[in-house]
Structure formats: C-alpha cells, structure tokens
C-alpha positions as CSV (number, residue, x, y, z in Angstrom):
1,M,-11.5,-5.9,-17.9
2,T,-11.4,-9.6,-17.0
3,A,-12.4,-11.0,-13.6
4,I,-10.0,-9.6,-10.9
5,M,-8.3,-12.0,-8.7
6,I,-7.5,-10.9,-5.1
7,A,-5.1,-12.9,-3.0
8,F,-2.6,-12.7,-0.1
9,H,1.1,-12.8,-1.0
10,H,1.4,-16.3,0.5
11,E,-1.4,-17.5,-1.8
12,R,-0.1,-15.9,-5.0
13,P,3.4,-14.4,-4.8
14,I,3.6,-10.7,-5.6
15,D,6.5,-9.8,-7.9
16,P,8.4,-6.8,-6.4
17,R,9.0,-5.5,-10.0
18,A,5.2,-5.4,-10.5
19,V,4.8,-3.4,-7.3
20,R,7.5,-1.0,-8.5
21,E,5.6,-0.6,-11.8
22,L,2.3,0.0,-9.9
23,Y,4.0,2.6,-7.7
24,T,5.1,4.4,-11.0
25,H,1.5,4.3,-12.3
26,V,0.1,6.0,-9.1
27,G,3.0,8.4,-8.8
28,W,4.5,7.0,-5.6
29,W,7.8,6.2,-4.1
30,P,10.3,6.6,-7.0
31,Q,13.2,5.7,-4.7
32,R,11.8,2.3,-3.8
33,T,13.6,-0.4,-5.7
34,P,12.4,-4.0,-6.4
35,E,15.1,-5.3,-4.1
36,K,13.9,-3.2,-1.2
37,I,10.3,-4.0,-2.0
38,A,11.2,-7.8,-2.0
39,R,12.6,-7.4,1.6
40,V,9.5,-5.5,2.8
41,L,7.2,-8.2,1.4
42,Q,9.0,-10.8,3.5
43,D,7.7,-9.2,6.7
44,A,4.4,-7.7,5.6
45,L,0.9,-8.9,5.2
46,A,0.3,-8.1,1.5
47,V,-2.6,-8.4,-0.8
48,G,-2.5,-8.2,-4.6
49,A,-5.1,-7.7,-7.2
50,W,-4.5,-9.1,-10.7
51,D,-6.3,-8.5,-14.0
52,G,-5.0,-11.6,-15.8
53,D,-1.2,-11.5,-15.2
54,Q,-1.0,-7.8,-14.5
55,L,-0.8,-6.5,-10.9
56,V,-3.4,-3.7,-10.8
57,G,-3.8,-3.3,-7.1
58,F,-1.7,-3.8,-4.0
59,A,-2.2,-3.3,-0.2
60,R,0.2,-4.1,2.6
61,A,0.4,-3.7,6.4
62,V,3.0,-4.4,9.0
63,S,2.0,-5.7,12.4
64,D,3.0,-7.2,15.7
65,G,0.1,-9.6,15.2
66,H,-1.8,-8.7,18.3
67,F,-1.8,-5.0,19.4
68,H,-1.1,-2.8,16.4
69,A,-0.9,-2.8,12.6
70,Y,0.0,-0.1,10.2
71,I,-1.4,0.0,6.7
72,D,1.4,1.4,4.5
73,D,0.0,1.0,1.0
74,V,-3.3,0.8,-0.8
75,A,-2.6,1.4,-4.4
76,V,-4.7,0.8,-7.5
77,R,-3.7,1.5,-11.1
78,P,-5.5,4.6,-12.4
79,D,-7.3,2.7,-15.2
80,H,-8.8,0.4,-12.5
81,Q,-9.7,3.0,-9.9
82,R,-13.3,4.0,-9.0
83,K,-14.5,0.4,-9.5
84,G,-14.4,-0.9,-5.9
85,L,-11.0,-2.5,-6.1
86,G,-9.5,-0.4,-3.3
87,S,-12.4,-1.4,-1.1
88,L,-11.8,-5.1,-2.0
89,L,-8.1,-4.8,-1.2
90,L,-8.7,-3.0,2.1
91,T,-11.3,-5.5,3.2
92,K,-9.1,-8.5,2.4
93,L,-6.2,-6.9,4.2
94,L,-8.4,-6.1,7.3
95,D,-9.6,-9.7,7.2
96,G,-6.0,-10.8,7.7
97,L,-5.7,-8.4,10.6
98,Q,-8.8,-9.5,12.5
99,E,-6.8,-10.4,15.7
100,V,-5.1,-7.0,15.8
101,E,-6.6,-4.4,18.3
102,T,-5.6,-1.2,16.5
103,V,-5.0,-0.6,12.8
104,T,-3.6,2.8,11.7
105,L,-2.7,4.5,8.5
106,F,-2.0,7.9,7.0
107,C,-3.8,9.1,3.9
108,Q,-4.5,12.2,1.8
109,Q,-7.3,14.4,3.1
110,S,-9.4,13.5,0.0
111,L,-9.3,9.8,1.0
112,V,-10.6,10.3,4.6
113,P,-14.2,9.5,3.6
114,F,-13.1,6.3,1.9
115,Y,-11.4,5.1,5.0
116,E,-14.2,6.3,7.3
117,A,-16.6,4.2,5.2
118,H,-14.4,1.2,6.3
119,G,-14.6,2.0,10.0
120,F,-11.5,4.2,10.4
121,Q,-11.7,7.4,12.5
122,A,-9.6,10.5,12.0
123,F,-7.4,11.6,14.9
124,P,-5.7,15.0,14.8
125,S,-3.0,14.1,17.4
126,Q,-0.8,11.8,15.2
127,M,2.9,12.4,15.5
128,V,5.3,11.6,12.6
129,L,9.1,11.5,12.4
130,H,10.3,11.5,8.8
131,R,13.9,10.5,8.5
132,A,15.8,12.7,6.1
133,Q,16.5,11.2,2.7
134,P,19.8,12.0,1.1
135,A,19.3,15.3,-0.8
136,P,20.0,15.2,-4.5
137,R,23.5,16.5,-5.4
138,A,23.5,20.0,-6.8
139,S,24.7,20.2,-10.4
140,A,27.1,22.8,-11.6
141,S,24.2,24.7,-13.2
142,D,22.5,25.0,-9.8
143,S,25.3,27.2,-8.4
C-alpha cells in the first residue's frame, strides 16, 4: 500500500463512478447510480481517501452549516479496513463540521464502539421514516 491521500471533495474531486465501485466493494446501496451520486456530492461535505489513483475510502455528511449535520457514509474498501483509514476519514469530516452543534449518524451495532471512540453517544430514541422503494416486479416463475 502506498501513502494514502485524504482530501475534501473541493480539494480533489471525487469521481461518482469510483464511489459506486466502492459501494459495491462494501456491499452497500446497489440502487445508487453514478448520476445520483454526482448530484449528492454537489450538496455534501465529502472526503475521499486514495491509494494512488484508486478511491479506497469515502465519507460524507449533509448539514445546514450551523445546527445539525448527518453523516451518511463512512466506507472503506475491505482490503484497506482495520488500518485506521475509517478514523482518518471521520476525523477529517468532523474537522469540516466544527461549526455544527449536533452531528448524527446511524450505524450497525458492531460499529457503536468505533463511533463512541470518536465522541459519539448512542441514543435509543431515534425515529426513522424509510420511504418505500419500488418493489421488484414479480416474474412469471414467482406466481
């Protein structure tokens, strides 16, 4: 592994196709297209991590800039995990959110200790509204 470069999207543009590929490597968001990712990147605070020219880590947040920010993604390619890269991405992202009073996120239970180590606290009273995604069409063999 070469030296990893960590940079904000405005410092080194993040290619939406590379984000799509990273999502595939971590098993996330198969429905997210590069076109939709490009639109999201326009309004997000995003950080990338590159090993040479390859995007190996990505983190992003959306925020009103003052009161609240939501961290939507912290993803690291499996072959680069357990090397501190997630911590570097999260720290860089939080540096960009210093003026924001409250930063929230959702994570798998197994990742709670990771986020607690970065100052987050778990709250059981979160409420979530998941909008229904179109269901896959049933094939003739399903009937």
